[in-house]
C-alpha positions in Angstrom: 0.0 0.0 0.0 1.3 3.5 -0.9 1.6 6.2 1.7 -1.7 7.8 0.9 -3.8 4.6 1.3 -4.9 4.0 4.8 -7.8 1.6 4.3 -8.1 -1.6 2.4 -11.6 -2.8 1.6 -11.4 -6.6 1.1 -13.8 -9.2 -0.2 -13.1 -12.8 -1.4 -12.8 -13.5 -5.1 -15.6 -14.0 -7.6 -14.1 -17.2 -8.8 -10.9 -19.2 -8.2 -9.2 -19.2 -11.6 -9.1 -17.0 -14.6 -10.8 -19.3 -17.1 -14.1 -18.1 -15.8 -13.2 -14.6 -17.0 -14.9 -15.6 -20.2 -18.2 -15.5 -18.4 -19.3 -18.8 -19.8 -21.4 -21.1 -17.5 -20.0 -24.4 -18.9 -18.6 -27.1 -16.8 -14.8 -27.3 -17.3 -13.5 -30.6 -18.7 -10.5 -30.7 -16.5 -8.7 -28.9 -13.7 -6.1 -27.1 -15.9 -6.7 -23.8 -14.1 -5.3 -20.5 -15.2 -3.2 -18.3 -12.8 -3.2 -16.0 -11.0 -5.7 -17.5 -8.5 -8.2 -15.8 -6.3 -8.1 -17.8 -3.1 -11.4 -18.4 -1.5 -12.3 -18.9 2.2 -13.3 -22.5 2.0 -11.2 -25.7 1.8 -11.3 -28.2 -1.0 -12.5 -31.7 0.1 -10.4 -33.8 -2.3 -13.7 -35.5 -3.3 -15.5 -35.6 -6.7 -15.3 -32.7 -9.2 -16.7 -29.1 -8.9 -17.7 -27.1 -11.9 -14.1 -25.8 -12.3 -12.7 -29.3 -12.7 -11.0 -29.3 -9.2 -12.3 -31.2 -6.2 -15.5 -30.0 -4.5 -15.4 -27.6 -1.6 -16.2 -28.5 2.0 -17.7 -25.2 3.2 -17.6 -26.3 6.8 -13.8 -26.3 6.6 -11.6 -23.4 5.8 -8.7 -22.5 3.5 -5.9 -21.9 6.0 -3.7 -20.1 3.5 -6.4 -17.6 2.7 -7.2 -16.9 6.4 -3.6 -16.8 7.5 -2.7 -14.3 4.8 -5.5 -12.0 5.9 -4.5 -12.4 9.5 -0.9 -11.5 8.7 -2.1 -8.4 6.7 -4.2 -7.3 9.7 -1.3 -7.7 12.1 0.9 -5.5 9.9 -1.9 -3.0 9.4 -2.2 -2.7 13.2 1.5 -1.9 13.5 1.2 0.9 10.9 -2.1 2.3 12.1 -4.0 1.2 9.0 -7.5 -0.3 8.6 -8.7 -3.5 7.0 -12.4 -3.6 6.1 -13.4 -7.2 6.0 -16.4 -8.0 4.0 -17.8 -11.3 5.3 -19.7 -12.1 2.1 -19.6 -11.0 -1.6 -23.1 -10.7 -3.1 -21.8 -10.6 -6.7 -21.8 -14.4 -6.9 -25.5 -14.7 -6.5 -26.9 -11.9 -8.6 -26.5 -10.6 -12.2 -24.4 -12.7 -14.7 -25.0 -16.4 -14.4 -21.2 -17.1 -14.7 -20.8 -15.4 -11.2 -22.6 -18.4 -9.7 -21.1 -21.2 -11.9 -18.0 -21.9 -9.6 -19.5 -20.4 -6.4 -18.5 -22.7 -3.5 -22.0 -22.6 -2.0 -23.6 -23.9 -5.2 -24.9 -27.4 -4.6 -22.9 -28.9 -7.5 -19.6 -27.4 -6.1 -19.6 -28.7 -2.5 -20.0 -31.9 -0.5 -22.3 -30.2 2.1 -25.7 -30.6 0.5 -26.5 -26.9 0.5 -29.8 -27.6 -1.2 -29.8 -24.9 -3.9 -31.5 -26.0 -7.1 -29.7 -28.0 -9.8 -29.7 -27.5 -12.6 -29.3 -23.8 -11.9 -32.4 -21.7 -12.7 -30.7 -19.2 -15.0 -33.1 -16.5 -16.1 -33.4 -16.1 -19.8 -30.5 -18.7 -20.0 -28.2 -15.9 -18.9 -28.9 -14.2 -15.6 -28.9 -15.4 -12.0 -31.1 -14.3 -9.2 -30.2 -16.5 -6.2 -30.0 -13.8 -3.4 -33.5 -14.6 -2.1 -32.6 -18.2 -1.6 -29.1 -17.6 -0.3 -30.3 -15.2 2.4 -33.1 -17.6 3.4 -32.1 -19.0 6.8 -35.2 -21.1 7.3 -33.1 -24.2 6.2 -31.5 -25.1 9.5 -28.6 -27.0 7.9 -27.7 -24.0 5.7 -28.2 -21.7 8.7 -25.6 -23.6 10.7 -23.1 -23.3 7.9 -23.6 -19.5 7.7 -23.3 -19.2 11.5 -20.0 -21.2 11.6 -18.6 -19.1 8.7 -19.6 -15.7 10.4 -17.9 -16.9 13.6 -14.8 -17.8 11.6 -14.7 -14.2 10.2 -14.7 -12.9 13.8 -12.2 -15.5 15.2 -9.7 -15.0 12.5 -9.0 -11.4 13.6 -9.0 -11.9 17.3 -6.7 -9.4 18.9 -6.6 -7.0 15.9 -7.6 -3.4 16.6 -7.9 -2.1 13.0 -10.3 -4.6 11.4 -13.9 -3.4 10.6 -16.4 -6.3 10.0 -19.1 -5.6 7.4 -21.7 -8.0 6.2 -20.7 -8.1 2.6 -19.6 -6.4 -0.5 -22.4 -5.0 -2.7 -24.9 -6.1 -0.1 -28.5 -5.2 -0.8 -30.0 -8.2 1.2 -33.0 -8.4 3.4 -33.5 -7.2 7.0 -33.9 -10.8 8.3 -30.4 -11.8 7.2 -28.8 -8.7 8.7 -30.6 -9.5 12.0 -29.3 -13.1 11.8 -25.7 -11.8 11.2 -25.9 -9.4 14.1 -27.4 -12.1 16.4 -24.6 -14.4 15.5 -22.0 -11.7 16.4 -23.8 -10.9 19.6 -23.8 -14.5 20.6 -20.1 -14.8 19.9 -19.3 -11.6 21.8 -21.2 -12.9 24.8 -19.4 -16.2 24.7 -15.9 -14.8 24.2 -16.0 -11.4 25.9 -14.5 -10.0 22.7 -15.7 -6.9 21.0 -14.6 -6.5 17.3 -15.6 -3.4 15.3 -18.9 -4.1 13.7 -20.1 -1.9 10.9 -23.6 -1.6 9.4 -23.3 -1.3 5.7 -26.7 -2.0 4.2 -29.6 -0.2 2.4 -31.1 2.7 4.2 -34.4 1.0 5.2 -32.5 -2.0 6.7 -29.9 0.4 8.3 -32.7 2.4 10.0 -34.5 -0.7 11.1 -31.4 -2.1 12.8 -30.5 1.2 14.4 -34.1 1.4 15.8 -33.8 -2.1 17.2 -33.0 -2.0 20.9 -31.9 -5.6 20.9 -29.3 -5.2 18.2 -28.3 -1.5 17.9 -25.6 -1.9 20.6 -23.7 -4.5 18.5 -23.1 -1.8 15.9 -20.0 0.3 16.3 -19.9 2.0 12.9 -22.4 3.2 10.4 -21.4 3.0 6.7 -23.4 5.1 4.3 -22.7 3.2 1.1 -25.8 1.9 -0.7 -27.8 5.2 -0.5 -27.2 8.9 -0.6 -29.0 12.2 -0.5 -29.1 13.7 -4.0 -28.1 17.3 -4.6 -31.8 18.4 -4.4 -32.0 16.9 -0.8 -34.1 13.9 -1.7 -32.9 10.4 -0.8 -31.8 7.8 -3.3 -32.5 4.8 -1.2 -33.2 1.4 -2.9 -35.0 -1.1 -0.7 -33.2 -4.1 0.7 -34.2 -7.7 -0.2 -35.3 -7.0 -3.7 -32.9 -9.5 -5.3 -31.2 -6.7 -7.2 -27.5 -5.6 -7.2 -26.6 -2.0 -6.5 -26.0 -1.3 -10.2 -29.3 -3.0 -11.1 -31.1 -0.7 -8.7 -29.3 2.3 -10.2 -30.4 1.3 -13.7 -34.0 1.2 -12.6 -34.1 4.2 -10.3 -31.5 6.5 -12.1 -30.0 8.3 -9.1 -28.8 11.8 -9.3 -25.5 12.9 -7.9 -25.0 14.1 -4.4 -23.2 17.4 -3.4 -20.9 18.6 -0.6 -23.9 19.9 1.4 -25.8 16.6 1.1 -22.8 14.4 2.0 -22.5 16.6 5.1 -26.2 16.3 5.7 -26.1 12.4 5.6 -23.1 12.0 7.9 -24.2 14.8 10.3 -27.7 13.3 10.6 -26.4 9.9 11.7 -23.6 11.2 13.8 -26.0 13.5 15.6 -28.5 10.6 16.2 -25.8 8.2 17.2 -22.9 10.2 18.6 -21.3 7.1 20.2 -20.9 5.4 16.9 -18.4 6.1 14.1 -20.0 7.2 10.8 -18.2 6.7 7.4 -19.3 7.6 4.0 -18.6 5.2 1.1 -21.5 6.3 -1.2 -21.8 8.4 -4.3 -18.7 10.6 -4.9 -17.1 9.5 -1.6 -13.7 10.3 -3.0 -14.7 13.9 -3.9 -16.3 15.1 -0.7 -13.8 14.0 2.0 -14.0 17.4 3.7 -17.8 17.2 4.0 -17.4 13.8 5.8 -14.7 15.2 8.1 -16.6 18.4 9.0 -19.7 16.5 9.8 -17.8 14.4 12.4 -17.4 11.4 10.1 -14.4 9.0 10.2 -12.1 7.6 7.5 -12.5 10.6 5.1 -10.0 10.9 2.3 -8.7 14.3 3.5 -5.0 14.5 3.2 -2.1 16.9 3.8 -3.2 17.9 7.3 -0.3 18.6 9.7 0.4 15.8 12.2 -0.6 17.9 15.3 -4.0 18.7 13.8 -4.5 15.1 12.7 -3.9 13.9 16.3 -6.4 16.5 17.6 -9.2 15.7 15.1 -10.8 13.1 17.4 -11.3 15.7 20.1 -13.2 18.1 17.8 -17.0 18.2 17.7 -19.1 19.7 14.9 -20.4 23.3 15.5 -24.1 23.1 14.6 -25.0 25.6 13.3 -21.9 27.6 12.5 -24.1 30.5 11.4 -26.7 31.4 8.8 -24.3 30.6 5.9 -24.8 27.0 4.9 -21.5 27.0 3.0 -19.5 27.3 6.2 -18.7 24.3 8.4 -16.9 24.1 11.7 -15.4 21.7 14.3 -14.2 22.7 17.7 -12.6 21.8 21.0 -13.9 25.0 22.5 -11.2 27.3 23.7 -8.4 25.2 22.3 -8.7 24.2 18.6 -11.0 25.1 15.8 -11.2 23.8 12.2 -13.4 25.5 9.6 -14.2 24.8 6.0 -15.3 27.9 4.1 -17.0 27.4 0.8 -18.6 30.8 0.8 -17.4 34.2 -0.1 -18.0 35.5 3.5 -15.7 35.8 6.5 -15.8 33.1 9.2 -16.8 34.3 12.7 -15.2 32.5 15.7 -16.7 32.9 19.2 -13.7 33.4 21.4 -15.5 35.6 24.0 -14.9 33.1 26.8 -11.2 32.4 26.0 -8.3 34.7 26.7 -5.0 34.9 24.8 -3.9 34.8 21.2 -4.7 32.2 18.6 -2.6 31.3 15.6 -4.6 31.0 12.3 -3.6 29.2 9.2 -5.6 29.4 6.0 -5.1 26.5 3.6 -6.0 25.6 0.1 -8.6 22.8 0.5 -7.3 20.8 -2.4 -3.6 20.9 -1.8 -3.2 21.7 1.8 -0.8 24.6 1.0 -0.8 27.5 3.4 -2.3 30.6 1.8 -2.0 32.9 4.8 -1.0 33.0 8.5 -2.3 35.5 11.1 -3.2 36.0 14.7 -6.6 36.6 16.4 -7.2 37.8 19.9 -9.4 36.1 22.5 -12.2 37.6 24.7 -14.0 38.7 21.5 -15.7 37.5 18.3 -12.9 36.9 15.9 -13.3 37.5 12.2 -11.3 35.5 9.7 -11.7 36.9 6.2 -11.7 34.9 3.0 -8.4 35.2 1.2 -9.0 33.8 -2.3 -12.0 32.6 -4.4 -11.8 28.9 -3.8 -12.8 26.7 -0.8 -10.5 27.3 2.2 -9.6 25.4 5.3 -9.0 27.4 8.5 -7.1 26.1 11.5 -7.3 28.2 14.6 -5.5 27.2 17.8 
């Protein structure tokens, strides 16, 4: 990872070997696999033949090489203060192109565990696959037990790591009942072990809000990830429903979302941070890489803001949003009152800082919001309302301490 990358978002591979890149659904005649390989979480059984020509999986046993490599990465990340987002599942296998499902370890033809999914596979229009509804159905006790053991493995593998965030799955648009089951399994494991990993809620808005309103489950959640919905620039929510057996991009084709804006990213993060101040809030949705400052100024975590000096970076966790900063909606503030202030000024107006209860002088740095370069330095005096004028025409960051 290069110096600017602080977070790795990981999910297991779509298929094991590169022959399936052709997106055909045919059974391979032999096991002459093509490297490089995408190692998967489950062990091979050594029995019979899966659709890829290698032995079938035993999804009650695990690929030690895969899990040990992830563990080693998490250990190194902890040493360097980096973050691993561990996606427990990968929904891409069970929705969209039929080839995504052809070599999937959970497919009945690919394992020795009698998972009970239909064979031959019910490809829609002889091309597409819609298996999410069946995959997330936990009424089958045998399959439910396999899910539960796998979720526990996801937790156990990172025992002792401080920088791992557990999310339910990449591209997840599944139903509420499966998220409830996932959280209940984690809650049970936490009670048994006394361990408390970082659990993130990364789901559609309706499912997210239902879990956060659930008194029996909300305390398991440490982090809220805004990923599968966003507020559009006009303030309305683009919020597909969970459990519709549609992938995120399939929802987008149907609903045609409009882009978000700085103000609406701030709105989304601030809304959830205000409701749940004890939980971290991250934003991974529309234009997440453009509006890092909006995430940060709303009190969010893991924004892509760079080039902050080390002293301020260390102080960020002590700062709380100033709501409201004033009548001007294009001005945003964070403060540790009387000590450190951070402002983002997207307007043409000056910033007003309430220092009426604080004596002494404050050093002010005005920075270019894109490059972090210092545009101007000045001093302001306490025991008064300080005024910090706009220097240029672009968005500016103001550090006052």
